[in-house]
DOKEKOL-642295 format. One line per 5 residues: number of its first residue (from 1); their letters; for each residue x, y, z of C-alpha. Coordinates in nm, 3 decimals. Example, Ala and Ser with C-alpha at 12.3 -4.5 7.8 and 13.67 -1.06 7.14 Angstrom:
# residues 2
1) as) 1.230/-0.450/0.780 | 1.367/-0.106/0.714
***
This chain:
# residues 285
1) mdvfv) 12.201/-2.164/6.184 | 11.965/-2.152/5.886 | 12.231/-2.313/5.666 | 12.282/-2.593/5.919 | 11.909/-2.663/5.958
6) qalfs) 11.853/-2.667/5.582 | 12.155/-2.894/5.527 | 12.044/-3.122/5.812 | 11.692/-3.176/5.683 | 11.811/-3.199/5.321
11) gllea) 12.052/-3.469/5.435 | 11.769/-3.663/5.599 | 11.565/-3.640/5.279 | 11.868/-3.758/5.081 | 11.902/-4.046/5.327
16) gllma) 11.547/-4.156/5.253 | 11.623/-4.162/4.881 | 11.946/-4.355/4.939 | 11.757/-4.609/5.151 | 11.510/-4.667/4.869
21) vsvgl) 11.787/-4.712/4.611 | 12.021/-4.912/4.834 | 11.789/-5.152/5.015 | 11.721/-5.354/4.699 | 12.095/-5.376/4.637
26) alvfg) 12.147/-5.478/5.000 | 11.913/-5.771/4.935 | 12.070/-5.873/4.603 | 12.433/-5.809/4.696 | 12.429/-5.869/5.068
31) vmgvv) 12.182/-6.153/5.115 | 12.214/-6.324/4.776 | 12.582/-6.242/4.724 | 12.522/-6.115/4.368 | 12.734/-5.820/4.252
36) nfahg) 12.475/-5.627/4.052 | 12.642/-5.332/3.880 | 12.331/-5.290/3.664 | 12.127/-5.169/3.965 | 12.167/-4.803/3.872
41) allmv) 12.095/-4.865/3.504 | 11.775/-5.050/3.598 | 11.672/-4.749/3.810 | 11.731/-4.531/3.505 | 11.508/-4.760/3.299
46) amyva) 11.235/-4.744/3.566 | 11.248/-4.364/3.558 | 11.215/-4.351/3.179 | 10.921/-4.592/3.199 | 10.762/-4.371/3.466
51) ievgd) 10.785/-4.071/3.232 | 10.646/-4.263/2.936 | 10.359/-4.419/3.132 | 10.249/-4.097/3.304 | 10.049/-4.093/3.625
56) lgsiw) 9.754/-4.308/3.502 | 9.524/-4.085/3.704 | 9.714/-4.161/4.025 | 10.084/-4.172/4.105 | 10.014/-4.466/4.339
61) itmll) 9.876/-4.676/4.054 | 10.188/-4.588/3.854 | 10.402/-4.707/4.147 | 10.232/-5.045/4.157 | 10.253/-5.087/3.780
66) lfaim) 10.623/-5.002/3.776 | 10.688/-5.236/4.068 | 10.533/-5.519/3.867 | 10.730/-5.427/3.553 | 11.063/-5.399/3.733
71) aiagg) 11.000/-5.714/3.939 | 10.943/-5.909/3.618 | 11.258/-5.752/3.473 | 11.450/-5.857/3.784 | 11.326/-6.214/3.756
76) vvyla) 11.424/-6.226/3.389 | 11.772/-6.086/3.466 | 11.822/-6.355/3.730 | 11.703/-6.645/3.515 | 11.882/-6.533/3.197
81) lirpa) 12.207/-6.387/3.331 | 12.266/-6.443/3.703 | 12.152/-6.804/3.745 | 12.408/-6.948/3.500 | 12.688/-6.763/3.683
86) yhldh) 12.553/-6.783/4.039 | 12.810/-7.036/4.162 | 13.099/-6.879/3.975 | 13.342/-6.621/4.108 | 13.202/-6.273/4.180
91) tfqll) 13.418/-6.140/3.898 | 13.194/-6.311/3.641 | 12.880/-6.165/3.800 | 13.041/-5.820/3.802 | 13.131/-5.844/3.433
96) itlgl) 12.786/-5.975/3.337 | 12.595/-5.705/3.523 | 12.839/-5.435/3.412 | 12.780/-5.548/3.054 | 12.404/-5.533/3.112
101) avvle) 12.441/-5.177/3.244 | 12.632/-5.072/2.932 | 12.367/-5.229/2.708 | 12.083/-5.056/2.894 | 12.259/-4.719/2.889
106) naall) 12.329/-4.736/2.517 | 11.975/-4.857/2.442 | 11.836/-4.561/2.639 | 12.069/-4.325/2.453 | 11.946/-4.455/2.117
111) yfgaq) 11.577/-4.453/2.208 | 11.542/-4.149/2.436 | 11.844/-3.942/2.336 | 12.099/-3.769/2.559 | 11.871/-3.481/2.664
116) prsrp) 11.775/-3.509/3.035 | 11.403/-3.557/3.099 | 11.180/-3.521/3.404 | 10.816/-3.470/3.509 | 10.821/-3.180/3.756
121) dagid) 10.452/-3.115/3.684 | 10.364/-3.452/3.837 | 10.509/-3.367/4.177 | 10.326/-3.283/4.495 | 10.303/-2.904/4.506
126) gslri) 10.431/-2.688/4.790 | 10.691/-2.720/5.062 | 10.698/-2.824/5.425 | 10.866/-2.566/5.650 | 11.045/-2.685/5.964
131) lgaal) 11.257/-2.449/6.175 | 11.304/-2.225/5.872 | 11.403/-2.507/5.636 | 11.197/-2.545/5.318 | 11.141/-2.911/5.225
136) pwnrv) 10.957/-2.980/4.896 | 10.667/-3.218/4.953 | 10.770/-3.445/4.665 | 11.112/-3.498/4.826 | 10.946/-3.557/5.164
141) alaai) 10.716/-3.816/5.003 | 11.013/-3.982/4.830 | 11.205/-4.006/5.157 | 10.900/-4.144/5.339 | 10.858/-4.410/5.071
146) gvait) 11.226/-4.500/5.105 | 11.188/-4.553/5.481 | 10.867/-4.755/5.431 | 11.033/-4.977/5.167 | 11.329/-5.040/5.396
151) ialyl) 11.110/-5.140/5.691 | 10.886/-5.360/5.475 | 11.179/-5.540/5.312 | 11.350/-5.592/5.648 | 11.035/-5.744/5.797
156) fitrs) 10.987/-5.959/5.487 | 11.340/-6.102/5.506 | 11.344/-6.157/5.883 | 10.984/-6.251/5.963 | 10.829/-6.422/5.659
161) elgqq) 10.877/-6.785/5.565 | 10.984/-6.693/5.211 | 11.236/-6.444/5.352 | 11.387/-6.716/5.570 | 11.407/-6.943/5.266
166) iraas) 11.589/-6.672/5.069 | 11.848/-6.638/5.346 | 11.888/-7.013/5.376 | 11.927/-7.058/4.999 | 12.190/-6.786/4.977
171) qdtma) 12.393/-6.920/5.273 | 12.400/-7.291/5.182 | 12.242/-7.394/4.853 | 12.288/-7.768/4.905 | 12.144/-7.770/5.257
176) aqlsg) 11.850/-7.561/5.141 | 11.774/-7.805/4.860 | 11.794/-8.101/5.098 | 11.544/-7.930/5.328 | 11.293/-7.901/5.040
181) isvqk) 11.349/-7.537/4.941 | 11.322/-7.456/4.571 | 11.647/-7.260/4.561 | 11.617/-7.118/4.211 | 11.260/-7.007/4.277
186) vlava) 11.337/-6.819/4.598 | 11.649/-6.657/4.457 | 11.452/-6.543/4.151 | 11.191/-6.393/4.386 | 11.466/-6.217/4.583
191) mamgi) 11.612/-6.069/4.266 | 11.265/-5.964/4.150 | 11.200/-5.786/4.479 | 11.542/-5.621/4.486 | 11.484/-5.473/4.140
196) gvlgl) 11.108/-5.426/4.185 | 11.151/-5.168/4.463 | 11.315/-4.938/4.207 | 10.976/-4.915/4.037 | 10.819/-4.790/4.359
201) iapfl) 11.043/-4.484/4.381 | 11.076/-4.402/4.009 | 10.744/-4.208/3.974 | 10.849/-3.977/4.259 | 11.215/-3.957/4.162
206) vttts) 11.136/-3.819/3.816 | 10.965/-3.523/3.986 | 11.286/-3.423/4.165 | 11.566/-3.553/3.940 | 11.618/-3.534/3.565
211) vsptl) 11.692/-3.871/3.407 | 11.952/-3.932/3.139 | 12.107/-4.257/3.011 | 12.406/-4.224/3.247 | 12.210/-4.128/3.560
216) gdrfv) 12.242/-4.478/3.702 | 12.622/-4.447/3.735 | 12.592/-4.202/4.025 | 12.323/-4.399/4.203 | 12.491/-4.738/4.175
221) llafv) 12.815/-4.600/4.321 | 12.634/-4.439/4.614 | 12.425/-4.753/4.666 | 12.736/-4.971/4.689 | 12.893/-4.721/4.930
226) vvilg) 12.584/-4.742/5.150 | 12.565/-5.123/5.139 | 12.936/-5.169/5.211 | 12.938/-4.910/5.490 | 12.634/-5.074/5.647
231) gagsi) 12.787/-5.418/5.622 | 12.724/-5.660/5.336 | 12.406/-5.853/5.412 | 12.262/-5.603/5.660 | 11.946/-5.416/5.565
236) rgaai) 11.954/-5.237/5.901 | 12.314/-5.139/5.837 | 12.223/-5.005/5.494 | 11.952/-4.787/5.650 | 12.193/-4.646/5.909
241) aaviv) 12.463/-4.593/5.646 | 12.214/-4.412/5.420 | 12.151/-4.158/5.699 | 12.525/-4.114/5.754 | 12.599/-4.073/5.382
246) gltet) 12.305/-3.838/5.327 | 12.408/-3.610/5.614 | 12.776/-3.625/5.520 | 12.692/-3.527/5.163 | 12.477/-3.225/5.246
251) lgaay) 12.669/-3.098/5.552 | 12.999/-3.145/5.372 | 12.874/-2.948/5.072 | 12.749/-2.672/5.305 | 13.057/-2.629/5.523
256) lpgtl) 13.366/-2.773/5.353 | 13.542/-2.565/5.088 | 13.531/-2.640/4.717 | 13.552/-2.999/4.601 | 13.643/-3.117/4.951
261) glsav) 13.276/-3.090/5.045 | 13.176/-3.307/4.751 | 13.448/-3.559/4.845 | 13.337/-3.593/5.208 | 13.141/-3.913/5.141
266) wilfv) 13.436/-4.081/4.974 | 13.672/-3.974/5.253 | 13.431/-4.129/5.504 | 13.406/-4.444/5.290 | 13.786/-4.489/5.285
271) lvllf) 13.813/-4.433/5.662 | 13.546/-4.695/5.736 | 13.716/-4.946/5.506 | 14.046/-4.885/5.685 | 13.920/-4.908/6.043
276) rpqgl) 13.605/-5.123/6.018 | 13.616/-5.317/5.689 | 13.324/-5.542/5.792 | 13.093/-5.237/5.794 | 12.871/-5.098/6.068
281) mgnrv) 12.655/-5.406/6.120 | 12.882/-5.682/5.997 | 12.678/-5.962/5.838 | 12.362/-5.912/6.044 | 12.042/-5.855/5.846
***
Protein backbone atom coordinates (compact mmCIF):
# COMPACT_ATOMS: atom_id res chain seq x y z
CA UNK A 1 0.00 0.00 0.00
CA UNK A 2 2.82 2.40 0.89
CA UNK A 3 4.50 1.70 -2.46
CA UNK A 4 1.25 2.39 -4.33
CA UNK A 5 0.57 5.66 -2.48
CA UNK A 6 4.12 6.90 -3.00
CA UNK A 7 4.05 5.95 -6.69
CA UNK A 8 0.62 7.56 -7.10
CA UNK A 9 1.58 10.91 -5.64
CA UNK A 10 5.00 10.85 -7.34
CA UNK A 11 3.16 10.29 -10.62
CA UNK A 12 0.94 13.30 -9.98
CA UNK A 13 4.00 15.44 -9.27
CA UNK A 14 5.61 14.14 -12.46
CA UNK A 15 2.41 15.03 -14.30
CA UNK A 16 2.68 18.63 -13.11
CA UNK A 17 6.23 18.82 -14.46
CA UNK A 18 5.18 17.28 -17.77
CA UNK A 19 2.35 19.80 -18.06
CA UNK A 20 4.79 22.67 -17.61
CA UNK A 21 7.19 21.28 -20.22
CA UNK A 22 4.52 20.14 -22.69
CA UNK A 23 2.01 22.99 -22.67
CA UNK A 24 4.39 25.34 -24.49
CA UNK A 25 5.02 22.65 -27.09
CA UNK A 26 1.27 22.09 -27.37
CA UNK A 27 0.93 25.76 -28.29
CA UNK A 28 3.84 25.80 -30.76
CA UNK A 29 3.25 22.38 -32.31
CA UNK A 30 -0.48 21.99 -31.91
CA UNK A 31 -1.85 25.48 -32.44
CA UNK A 32 0.87 26.93 -34.68
CA UNK A 33 1.72 23.66 -36.44
CA UNK A 34 5.47 24.13 -35.89
CA UNK A 35 7.52 20.98 -35.23
CA UNK A 36 9.94 22.32 -32.62
CA UNK A 37 12.51 19.65 -31.79
CA UNK A 38 14.61 22.31 -30.04
CA UNK A 39 12.06 22.59 -27.21
CA UNK A 40 14.06 20.34 -24.89
CA UNK A 41 17.36 22.03 -25.73
CA UNK A 42 15.81 25.42 -24.96
CA UNK A 43 14.67 24.06 -21.58
CA UNK A 44 18.26 22.95 -20.97
CA UNK A 45 19.47 26.47 -21.78
CA UNK A 46 16.90 27.97 -19.39
CA UNK A 47 18.13 25.68 -16.61
CA UNK A 48 21.76 26.66 -17.15
CA UNK A 49 20.77 30.33 -17.13
CA UNK A 50 18.84 29.75 -13.88
CA UNK A 51 21.98 28.31 -12.28
CA UNK A 52 24.19 31.13 -13.53
CA UNK A 53 21.77 33.89 -12.51
CA UNK A 54 21.08 32.53 -9.02
CA UNK A 55 17.97 33.43 -7.04
CA UNK A 56 18.42 37.25 -7.13
CA UNK A 57 17.10 37.36 -3.58
CA UNK A 58 13.86 35.63 -4.61
CA UNK A 59 13.17 32.62 -6.79
CA UNK A 60 10.03 34.39 -8.07
CA UNK A 61 12.08 37.29 -9.44
CA UNK A 62 14.33 34.73 -11.13
CA UNK A 63 11.25 33.13 -12.70
CA UNK A 64 10.08 36.41 -14.19
CA UNK A 65 13.55 37.26 -15.47
CA UNK A 66 13.95 33.86 -17.11
CA UNK A 67 10.47 34.10 -18.63
CA UNK A 68 11.50 37.38 -20.28
CA UNK A 69 14.83 35.94 -21.48
CA UNK A 70 13.28 32.78 -22.92
CA UNK A 71 10.35 34.68 -24.46
CA UNK A 72 12.80 36.93 -26.30
CA UNK A 73 14.75 33.83 -27.36
CA UNK A 74 11.51 32.28 -28.65
CA UNK A 75 10.68 35.39 -30.66
CA UNK A 76 14.16 35.45 -32.16
CA UNK A 77 13.94 31.73 -33.07
CA UNK A 78 10.64 32.35 -34.83
CA UNK A 79 11.78 35.41 -36.77
CA UNK A 80 15.19 34.01 -37.72
CA UNK A 81 14.44 30.33 -38.33
CA UNK A 82 10.75 29.42 -38.28
CA UNK A 83 9.23 32.33 -40.21
CA UNK A 84 11.19 31.65 -43.43
CA UNK A 85 10.09 27.99 -43.34
CA UNK A 86 6.59 28.43 -41.87
CA UNK A 87 4.74 27.63 -45.10
CA UNK A 88 7.07 24.81 -46.10
CA UNK A 89 6.65 21.13 -45.35
CA UNK A 90 6.97 20.07 -41.69
CA UNK A 91 10.12 18.18 -42.64
CA UNK A 92 11.99 21.47 -43.13
CA UNK A 93 10.83 22.77 -39.74
CA UNK A 94 11.90 19.50 -38.12
CA UNK A 95 15.37 19.69 -39.67
CA UNK A 96 15.79 23.36 -38.75
CA UNK A 97 14.78 22.91 -35.12
CA UNK A 98 16.72 19.66 -34.82
CA UNK A 99 19.78 21.52 -36.11
CA UNK A 100 19.17 24.28 -33.55
CA UNK A 101 18.99 21.65 -30.80
CA UNK A 102 22.33 20.18 -31.87
CA UNK A 103 23.92 23.64 -31.93
CA UNK A 104 22.59 24.49 -28.45
CA UNK A 105 23.70 21.16 -27.00
CA UNK A 106 27.22 21.47 -28.38
CA UNK A 107 27.47 25.12 -27.29
CA UNK A 108 26.45 24.09 -23.76
CA UNK A 109 29.00 21.27 -23.82
CA UNK A 110 31.77 23.68 -24.79
CA UNK A 111 30.81 26.40 -22.31
CA UNK A 112 29.55 24.44 -19.29
CA UNK A 113 31.21 21.07 -19.80
CA UNK A 114 29.68 17.59 -19.56
CA UNK A 115 29.48 17.50 -15.74
CA UNK A 116 25.83 17.65 -14.55
CA UNK A 117 24.98 20.73 -12.48
CA UNK A 118 22.12 21.65 -10.15
CA UNK A 119 21.17 24.01 -7.30
CA UNK A 120 19.70 21.78 -4.59
CA UNK A 121 20.47 24.46 -1.99
CA UNK A 122 17.97 26.78 -3.66
CA UNK A 123 15.04 24.45 -3.15
CA UNK A 124 12.21 24.75 -0.68
CA UNK A 125 13.24 22.71 2.35
CA UNK A 126 11.22 19.87 3.83
CA UNK A 127 8.60 17.44 2.59
CA UNK A 128 4.83 17.24 2.56
CA UNK A 129 3.51 13.95 3.98
CA UNK A 130 0.21 12.59 2.68
CA UNK A 131 -1.03 9.11 3.63
CA UNK A 132 2.54 8.07 4.37
CA UNK A 133 3.97 9.40 1.09
CA UNK A 134 6.83 11.91 1.37
CA UNK A 135 6.59 14.66 -1.26
CA UNK A 136 9.47 17.19 -1.38
CA UNK A 137 8.13 20.74 -1.27
CA UNK A 138 10.22 21.84 -4.26
CA UNK A 139 8.62 19.12 -6.41
CA UNK A 140 5.17 20.07 -5.09
CA UNK A 141 5.86 23.72 -5.99
CA UNK A 142 7.09 22.70 -9.45
CA UNK A 143 3.95 20.64 -10.09
CA UNK A 144 1.72 23.48 -8.85
CA UNK A 145 3.46 25.91 -11.21
CA UNK A 146 2.96 23.46 -14.07
CA UNK A 147 -0.78 23.29 -13.41
CA UNK A 148 -1.01 27.09 -13.07
CA UNK A 149 0.88 27.61 -16.36
CA UNK A 150 -1.41 25.17 -18.15
CA UNK A 151 -4.58 26.87 -16.90
CA UNK A 152 -3.25 30.36 -17.67
CA UNK A 153 -2.16 29.43 -21.20
CA UNK A 154 -5.47 27.69 -21.90
CA UNK A 155 -7.44 30.74 -20.77
CA UNK A 156 -5.15 33.01 -22.80
CA UNK A 157 -5.66 31.01 -26.01
CA UNK A 158 -9.42 30.52 -25.61
CA UNK A 159 -10.57 33.74 -23.93
CA UNK A 160 -8.23 36.58 -24.94
CA UNK A 161 -8.41 38.51 -28.20
CA UNK A 162 -4.73 37.86 -28.95
CA UNK A 163 -5.26 34.14 -28.30
CA UNK A 164 -8.11 34.08 -30.80
CA UNK A 165 -5.89 35.87 -33.31
CA UNK A 166 -3.15 33.26 -32.82
CA UNK A 167 -5.62 30.45 -33.53
CA UNK A 168 -7.02 32.25 -36.56
CA UNK A 169 -3.55 32.98 -37.97
CA UNK A 170 -2.45 29.38 -37.58
CA UNK A 171 -5.61 27.94 -39.19
CA UNK A 172 -5.87 30.23 -42.24
CA UNK A 173 -3.09 32.75 -42.78
CA UNK A 174 -4.70 34.45 -45.78
CA UNK A 175 -8.11 34.87 -44.13
CA UNK A 176 -6.45 36.21 -40.99
CA UNK A 177 -4.53 38.80 -42.99
CA UNK A 178 -7.68 39.87 -44.83
CA UNK A 179 -9.42 40.38 -41.49
CA UNK A 180 -6.67 42.78 -40.37
CA UNK A 181 -4.60 40.44 -38.18
CA UNK A 182 -0.84 40.95 -38.22
CA UNK A 183 -0.06 37.27 -38.76
CA UNK A 184 3.69 37.40 -38.27
CA UNK A 185 3.30 39.43 -35.09
CA UNK A 186 0.82 37.08 -33.43
CA UNK A 187 2.75 33.97 -34.43
CA UNK A 188 5.95 35.49 -33.04
CA UNK A 189 4.10 36.19 -29.78
CA UNK A 190 2.82 32.59 -29.70
CA UNK A 191 6.34 31.24 -30.18
CA UNK A 192 7.66 33.61 -27.52
CA UNK A 193 5.04 32.41 -25.03
CA UNK A 194 5.57 28.75 -25.87
CA UNK A 195 9.29 29.06 -25.17
CA UNK A 196 8.91 31.65 -22.39
CA UNK A 197 7.05 29.24 -20.09
CA UNK A 198 10.23 27.15 -19.93
CA UNK A 199 11.82 30.04 -18.05
CA UNK A 200 9.09 29.88 -15.42
CA UNK A 201 9.87 26.30 -14.43
CA UNK A 202 13.67 26.33 -14.84
CA UNK A 203 14.49 27.90 -11.41
CA UNK A 204 12.50 25.14 -9.67
CA UNK A 205 13.58 22.34 -11.99
CA UNK A 206 17.28 22.88 -11.22
CA UNK A 207 16.51 22.16 -7.56
CA UNK A 208 15.19 18.68 -8.38
CA UNK A 209 17.02 17.69 -11.58
CA UNK A 210 20.67 17.95 -12.59
CA UNK A 211 21.17 19.64 -15.94
CA UNK A 212 23.62 18.50 -18.60
CA UNK A 213 23.90 19.42 -22.30
CA UNK A 214 21.83 16.39 -23.36
CA UNK A 215 19.08 16.73 -20.74
CA UNK A 216 16.68 18.21 -23.27
CA UNK A 217 16.56 14.98 -25.29
CA UNK A 218 14.53 13.19 -22.62
CA UNK A 219 12.17 16.08 -22.05
CA UNK A 220 11.46 16.78 -25.72
CA UNK A 221 10.57 13.13 -26.34
CA UNK A 222 8.22 13.02 -23.36
CA UNK A 223 6.72 16.38 -24.34
CA UNK A 224 5.93 15.14 -27.85
CA UNK A 225 4.43 11.96 -26.39
CA UNK A 226 2.18 14.06 -24.15
CA UNK A 227 1.13 16.44 -26.95
CA UNK A 228 0.40 13.63 -29.42
CA UNK A 229 -1.47 11.54 -26.85
CA UNK A 230 -3.54 14.57 -25.87
CA UNK A 231 -4.30 15.41 -29.47
CA UNK A 232 -2.33 17.90 -31.55
CA UNK A 233 -3.72 21.36 -30.89
CA UNK A 234 -5.37 20.54 -27.56
CA UNK A 235 -3.98 22.14 -24.41
CA UNK A 236 -6.64 20.35 -22.36
CA UNK A 237 -5.64 17.08 -23.98
CA UNK A 238 -1.99 17.72 -23.16
CA UNK A 239 -2.89 18.28 -19.50
CA UNK A 240 -4.87 15.01 -19.34
CA UNK A 241 -2.13 13.13 -21.18
CA UNK A 242 0.50 14.51 -18.79
CA UNK A 243 -1.41 12.96 -15.86
CA UNK A 244 -1.70 9.63 -17.70
CA UNK A 245 1.99 9.59 -18.67
CA UNK A 246 3.14 10.65 -15.21
CA UNK A 247 1.13 7.92 -13.48
CA UNK A 248 2.08 5.31 -16.06
CA UNK A 249 5.76 6.14 -15.60
CA UNK A 250 5.81 5.91 -11.80
CA UNK A 251 3.34 3.03 -11.35
CA UNK A 252 5.00 1.08 -14.13
CA UNK A 253 8.42 1.54 -12.53
CA UNK A 254 6.99 0.44 -9.16
CA UNK A 255 5.13 -2.69 -10.25
CA UNK A 256 6.40 -3.94 -13.61
CA UNK A 257 9.61 -5.99 -13.71
CA UNK A 258 12.91 -4.69 -15.03
CA UNK A 259 12.94 -2.54 -18.14
CA UNK A 260 9.27 -3.30 -18.81
CA UNK A 261 8.36 -0.76 -16.14
CA UNK A 262 10.48 1.90 -17.82
CA UNK A 263 8.90 1.02 -21.19
CA UNK A 264 5.30 1.35 -19.96
CA UNK A 265 4.92 4.88 -21.32
CA UNK A 266 6.09 3.88 -24.78
CA UNK A 267 3.82 0.83 -24.80
CA UNK A 268 0.89 3.10 -23.94
CA UNK A 269 1.97 5.56 -26.64
CA UNK A 270 1.99 2.85 -29.33
CA UNK A 271 -1.43 1.52 -28.23
CA UNK A 272 -3.00 5.00 -28.42
CA UNK A 273 -1.51 5.59 -31.87
CA UNK A 274 -2.95 2.27 -33.04
CA UNK A 275 -6.47 2.65 -31.65
CA UNK A 276 -6.96 6.44 -31.39
CA UNK A 277 -4.41 8.15 -33.66
CA UNK A 278 -6.15 11.55 -33.33
CA UNK A 279 -5.31 11.60 -29.60
CA UNK A 280 -7.56 11.97 -26.57
CA UNK A 281 -9.05 15.35 -27.46
CA UNK A 282 -8.64 15.41 -31.22
CA UNK A 283 -8.03 18.98 -32.44
CA UNK A 284 -9.93 20.75 -29.66
CA UNK A 285 -7.97 23.35 -27.70
